[in-house]
LOKE-364243 format. One record per residue (C-alpha): residue in three letters; z, y, x. Coordinates in Angstrom, 2 decimals, decimal comma. Example, Ala and Ser with C-alpha at 12.3 -4.5 7.8 and 13.67 -1.06 7.14 Angstrom:
2
{'ALA' {7,80 -4,50 12,30}}
{'SER' {7,14 -1,06 13,67}}
END
This chain:
269
{'MET' {-13,61 -6,45 15,13}}
{'LYS' {-11,01 -7,54 12,42}}
{'HIS' {-11,78 -7,21 8,64}}
{'VAL' {-9,47 -6,53 6,15}}
{'LEU' {-9,99 -6,27 2,49}}
{'THR' {-8,30 -3,97 -0,04}}
{'ILE' {-8,05 -4,69 -3,63}}
{'ALA' {-6,93 -1,70 -5,84}}
{'GLY' {-7,96 1,01 -7,79}}
{'SER' {-10,79 3,90 -7,13}}
{'ASP' {-9,45 7,54 -6,73}}
{'CYS' {-12,56 9,56 -6,78}}
{'SER' {-10,99 12,57 -5,10}}
{'GLY' {-10,72 10,57 -2,19}}
{'GLY' {-7,51 10,73 -1,54}}
{'ALA' {-5,66 7,46 -2,83}}
{'GLY' {-6,74 4,15 -3,42}}
{'ILE' {-9,56 2,29 -2,30}}
{'GLN' {-10,96 5,49 -0,58}}
{'ALA' {-7,77 6,12 1,29}}
{'ASP' {-7,38 2,33 2,07}}
{'LEU' {-11,07 2,20 3,62}}
{'LYS' {-9,87 5,72 5,82}}
{'THR' {-6,87 3,99 7,00}}
{'PHE' {-8,66 0,96 8,50}}
{'ALA' {-11,59 2,95 9,84}}
{'ALA' {-8,88 4,94 11,74}}
{'HIS' {-7,33 1,57 13,04}}
{'GLY' {-10,83 0,41 14,20}}
{'VAL' {-11,04 -2,74 11,62}}
{'TYR' {-13,75 -3,30 9,49}}
{'GLY' {-12,95 -2,30 5,46}}
{'MET' {-14,26 -4,13 2,62}}
{'SER' {-13,05 -3,28 -1,01}}
{'VAL' {-12,79 -5,01 -4,44}}
{'ILE' {-12,18 -2,54 -7,10}}
{'VAL' {-9,81 -3,36 -10,03}}
{'SER' {-9,94 -0,13 -11,77}}
{'VAL' {-11,83 3,43 -11,64}}
{'VAL' {-9,33 6,21 -11,81}}
{'ALA' {-10,51 9,59 -13,05}}
{'GLU' {-8,35 11,96 -10,70}}
{'ASN' {-7,68 14,91 -8,34}}
{'THR' {-4,93 16,48 -6,49}}
{'THR' {-3,51 18,22 -9,44}}
{'ARG' {-3,90 15,05 -12,59}}
{'VAL' {-5,15 11,87 -13,71}}
{'ILE' {-7,48 12,30 -16,26}}
{'GLY' {-8,05 8,92 -17,33}}
{'ALA' {-8,57 5,14 -15,86}}
{'GLN' {-10,87 2,32 -16,65}}
{'GLU' {-9,99 -1,29 -15,78}}
{'ILE' {-12,75 -3,66 -14,20}}
{'THR' {-13,33 -6,94 -16,34}}
{'SER' {-11,56 -10,16 -14,82}}
{'ARG' {-15,04 -11,40 -14,32}}
{'MET' {-16,18 -8,98 -11,93}}
{'ILE' {-13,04 -8,59 -9,87}}
{'ALA' {-13,43 -12,44 -9,48}}
{'SER' {-17,33 -11,82 -8,23}}
{'GLN' {-16,44 -9,06 -5,89}}
{'CYS' {-13,73 -11,17 -4,42}}
{'GLU' {-16,24 -14,21 -3,93}}
{'SER' {-19,05 -12,20 -2,83}}
{'VAL' {-16,54 -11,01 0,40}}
{'PHE' {-14,71 -14,46 0,98}}
{'GLU' {-17,61 -16,50 0,85}}
{'ASP' {-19,28 -14,44 3,55}}
{'ILE' {-16,97 -12,70 5,78}}
{'ALA' {-13,47 -13,61 7,72}}
{'VAL' {-10,71 -11,90 6,21}}
{'HIS' {-7,83 -11,02 8,49}}
{'ALA' {-5,63 -9,30 6,06}}
{'VAL' {-5,37 -8,24 2,57}}
{'LYS' {-3,90 -5,13 0,94}}
{'ILE' {-2,95 -5,19 -2,53}}
{'GLY' {-2,80 -1,63 -4,43}}
{'MET' {-2,72 -0,52 -8,34}}
{'LEU' {-3,06 -3,25 -10,60}}
{'PRO' {-2,83 -1,77 -14,01}}
{'SER' {-2,31 -5,11 -16,29}}
{'GLU' {-1,36 -8,54 -16,57}}
{'ARG' {-4,70 -9,70 -16,78}}
{'VAL' {-5,84 -7,94 -13,42}}
{'MET' {-2,73 -9,35 -11,90}}
{'LYS' {-3,36 -13,04 -12,76}}
{'THR' {-7,23 -12,68 -11,81}}
{'VAL' {-6,02 -11,38 -8,35}}
{'ALA' {-2,95 -14,09 -8,27}}
{'SER' {-5,75 -16,58 -8,66}}
{'GLN' {-8,32 -15,23 -6,10}}
{'LEU' {-5,40 -14,85 -3,37}}
{'LYS' {-4,47 -18,70 -4,00}}
{'LYS' {-8,19 -20,04 -3,99}}
{'TRP' {-8,87 -18,32 -0,73}}
{'LYS' {-5,58 -19,03 0,70}}
{'CYS' {-4,98 -15,47 2,04}}
{'ARG' {-2,71 -14,36 4,44}}
{'ASN' {-1,46 -11,16 5,90}}
{'VAL' {-1,04 -10,02 2,36}}
{'VAL' {0,34 -6,65 1,97}}
{'VAL' {1,43 -5,64 -1,67}}
{'ASP' {1,84 -1,82 -2,62}}
{'PRO' {3,22 -2,02 -6,18}}
{'VAL' {1,62 1,17 -7,13}}
{'MET' {2,85 2,37 -10,45}}
{'ILE' {2,92 6,37 -10,66}}
{'ALA' {0,50 8,74 -9,10}}
{'LYS' {1,70 11,34 -7,17}}
{'ASN' {1,79 13,82 -10,29}}
{'GLY' {3,80 11,42 -12,19}}
{'PHE' {0,92 9,61 -14,03}}
{'PRO' {1,59 6,19 -14,76}}
{'LEU' {-0,86 4,19 -13,27}}
{'MET' {1,00 0,79 -14,56}}
{'ASP' {3,54 0,46 -17,28}}
{'SER' {6,71 -0,19 -16,19}}
{'SER' {7,41 -2,82 -18,36}}
{'LEU' {4,71 -5,25 -16,36}}
{'GLY' {6,92 -5,14 -13,47}}
{'LYS' {7,98 -8,66 -14,78}}
{'SER' {4,46 -9,71 -14,54}}
{'LEU' {4,25 -8,16 -10,73}}
{'ILE' {7,13 -10,28 -10,38}}
{'ASP' {6,09 -13,61 -11,67}}
{'HIS' {2,20 -13,50 -10,46}}
{'ILE' {1,77 -11,11 -7,20}}
{'LEU' {5,02 -10,78 -5,06}}
{'PRO' {5,36 -14,62 -4,34}}
{'LEU' {1,93 -14,30 -2,58}}
{'ALA' {2,95 -11,19 -0,76}}
{'ASP' {3,60 -11,16 2,97}}
{'VAL' {4,98 -7,70 2,94}}
{'LEU' {6,44 -5,71 -0,14}}
{'THR' {6,13 -1,95 0,21}}
{'PRO' {7,60 -0,20 -2,59}}
{'ASN' {8,96 3,43 -2,52}}
{'ILE' {12,13 3,96 -4,02}}
{'PRO' {11,23 4,76 -7,88}}
{'GLU' {9,01 1,32 -7,42}}
{'ALA' {11,93 -0,74 -6,48}}
{'GLN' {14,15 0,69 -9,17}}
{'ILE' {12,10 -0,60 -11,64}}
{'LEU' {11,58 -3,95 -9,87}}
{'THR' {15,18 -4,53 -9,30}}
{'GLY' {16,76 -2,62 -12,44}}
{'MET' {19,10 -0,85 -10,01}}
{'SER' {19,47 2,85 -8,82}}
{'ILE' {19,40 3,74 -5,31}}
{'SER' {20,43 6,78 -3,85}}
{'SER' {21,36 5,97 -0,37}}
{'VAL' {20,03 3,30 2,70}}
{'GLU' {22,75 0,71 1,40}}
{'ASP' {21,38 0,45 -1,93}}
{'MET' {17,91 0,47 -0,06}}
{'GLU' {19,31 -2,81 1,57}}
{'LYS' {20,84 -4,30 -1,74}}
{'ALA' {17,32 -3,81 -3,33}}
{'ALA' {15,57 -5,31 -0,51}}
{'ARG' {17,58 -8,24 -0,94}}
{'ILE' {16,81 -8,78 -4,51}}
{'LEU' {13,18 -8,20 -3,61}}
{'HIS' {13,10 -10,61 -1,16}}
{'GLY' {14,11 -12,97 -3,53}}
{'TYR' {11,27 -12,70 -5,74}}
{'GLY' {9,19 -14,42 -2,87}}
{'PRO' {8,13 -11,72 -0,26}}
{'ARG' {8,22 -12,60 3,37}}
{'TYR' {9,11 -9,32 4,31}}
{'VAL' {10,41 -6,35 1,87}}
{'LEU' {9,73 -2,79 3,49}}
{'VAL' {11,64 -0,37 0,94}}
{'LYS' {10,45 3,23 1,54}}
{'GLY' {12,83 6,23 1,48}}
{'GLY' {10,98 9,08 1,24}}
{'HIS' {12,53 9,99 -1,94}}
{'LEU' {15,83 10,42 -0,64}}
{'THR' {17,07 13,42 1,20}}
{'GLY' {17,16 13,81 4,97}}
{'ASP' {15,04 12,00 7,54}}
{'ALA' {12,44 9,72 5,96}}
{'VAL' {14,15 6,34 6,39}}
{'ASP' {12,36 3,16 5,84}}
{'LEU' {14,05 -0,34 5,63}}
{'LEU' {12,70 -3,84 6,30}}
{'PHE' {14,18 -6,89 5,44}}
{'ASP' {12,94 -10,39 6,27}}
{'GLY' {15,59 -12,35 4,51}}
{'ARG' {18,12 -12,27 7,21}}
{'GLN' {17,58 -9,04 9,50}}
{'VAL' {17,39 -5,47 8,86}}
{'ARG' {15,18 -3,29 10,67}}
{'LEU' {15,09 0,35 10,18}}
{'TYR' {12,75 2,99 10,76}}
{'SER' {13,19 6,59 10,88}}
{'GLU' {10,85 10,02 11,22}}
{'LYS' {11,52 13,62 10,82}}
{'ARG' {10,96 14,46 7,24}}
{'ILE' {7,88 16,76 6,90}}
{'ASP' {7,73 19,77 4,48}}
{'THR' {4,66 19,76 2,44}}
{'LYS' {3,18 19,16 -0,92}}
{'ASN' {0,15 17,51 0,87}}
{'THR' {1,14 13,75 0,25}}
{'HIS' {-1,35 12,46 -1,85}}
{'GLY' {-2,21 8,79 -1,00}}
{'THR' {0,79 8,23 1,52}}
{'GLY' {2,05 4,85 0,22}}
{'CYS' {-1,79 3,44 0,02}}
{'THR' {-2,42 4,92 3,43}}
{'TYR' {0,70 3,22 4,76}}
{'SER' {0,38 -0,05 3,36}}
{'SER' {-3,36 -0,34 4,64}}
{'ALA' {-1,94 0,68 7,95}}
{'ILE' {0,56 -2,26 8,12}}
{'GLY' {-2,44 -4,68 6,90}}
{'ALA' {-4,68 -3,20 9,60}}
{'ASN' {-1,96 -3,88 12,24}}
{'LEU' {-1,57 -7,46 11,20}}
{'ALA' {-5,21 -8,03 11,10}}
{'LEU' {-4,71 -6,55 14,74}}
{'GLY' {-2,46 -9,46 15,65}}
{'LYS' {0,84 -7,32 15,85}}
{'PRO' {4,05 -8,81 14,62}}
{'TYR' {5,38 -8,01 11,37}}
{'ASP' {8,05 -5,37 12,45}}
{'GLN' {5,47 -3,57 15,24}}
{'ALA' {3,06 -3,68 12,43}}
{'VAL' {5,33 -1,77 10,26}}
{'ALA' {6,50 0,51 13,12}}
{'ASP' {3,41 1,63 14,25}}
{'ALA' {1,99 1,94 10,64}}
{'LYS' {5,23 4,31 10,04}}
{'LYS' {4,04 6,33 13,25}}
{'TYR' {0,51 6,62 12,09}}
{'VAL' {1,55 7,82 8,17}}
{'THR' {3,93 10,70 9,56}}
{'GLY' {1,18 11,97 11,93}}
{'ALA' {-1,50 11,66 8,73}}
{'ILE' {1,49 13,58 6,76}}
{'ALA' {2,06 16,22 9,53}}
{'HIS' {-1,65 17,04 9,67}}
{'ALA' {-2,25 16,93 5,87}}
{'GLN' {-5,30 18,82 4,64}}
{'ASP' {-4,94 21,52 2,23}}
{'ILE' {-7,46 20,50 -0,05}}
{'GLY' {-7,46 21,02 -3,94}}
{'LYS' {-4,89 23,21 -5,93}}
{'GLY' {-2,17 20,47 -5,85}}
{'CYS' {-0,67 17,51 -3,60}}
{'GLY' {-3,80 17,48 -0,84}}
{'PRO' {-4,69 14,26 0,99}}
{'THR' {-3,04 12,90 4,28}}
{'HIS' {-5,39 13,64 7,42}}
{'HIS' {-6,49 9,96 8,35}}
{'PHE' {-8,23 10,49 11,28}}
{'TYR' {-6,36 13,23 12,91}}
{'ASP' {-5,01 10,87 15,82}}
{'LEU' {-8,54 9,37 16,19}}
{'TYR' {-10,02 12,76 16,32}}
{'GLN' {-7,54 13,75 18,84}}
{'ASN' {-7,09 10,71 21,04}}
{'GLY' {-9,81 8,31 20,36}}
{'LEU' {-9,44 4,70 19,26}}
{'THR' {-6,83 3,14 21,73}}
{'ASP' {-5,61 -0,09 19,94}}
{'ASN' {-8,72 -1,98 18,35}}
{'GLY' {-7,46 -5,13 18,96}}
{'GLU' {-10,07 -6,66 21,18}}
END
């Protein structure tokens, strides 16, 4: 069995963050581990508050995992401050992490800022050069590039700018545009598009976390980058299509729908 680590914030309602990541890993047949950098009090309608974990504890969590267990991929989620970014960057370098998937989480589904937009420069400086795959949605890509994005052509321009910051691959997710849900992957030379029919639902809590975690799991399973993204896109689309109407706001995706229906068909063994 392959092992995947998530370094992110905790969502007590279970739909996003560490909880969504671990569910996604389990659905892909990989062993999930976690380093919590922030505890977020949230549900499907609002974020009540968040509290950062100290740098020492973040580093200790990383050390606890890496000194004992092989890590085949790392997913990075919410990094709420420059202090946390520097700590995580130091650990990624120390342990020579590979298959690093960075989801630059900035805003919760209900609009609550999980990271001050002014910290975009810090993310660019400390984290993006260490990323194998960067997975911003359109609002995040706009903050990181300073440009407006309203078309697939704009997404490509943004991906090229973001690639210049150091990631090996940039996946700009087009879910905030109209029409089919089109995502764009750029590797510095080639552009690939991944399109799925848009699903009319409000229950999309944690989709970004789920998507990036699925990419990480697929990379740990040995899939090439383009296939890892393609399979993750299909997985998250199915999870959204069968999303659960839990809570009074934006409910969570169904991380285990395909597993419950078809069993585990690709576990990398």
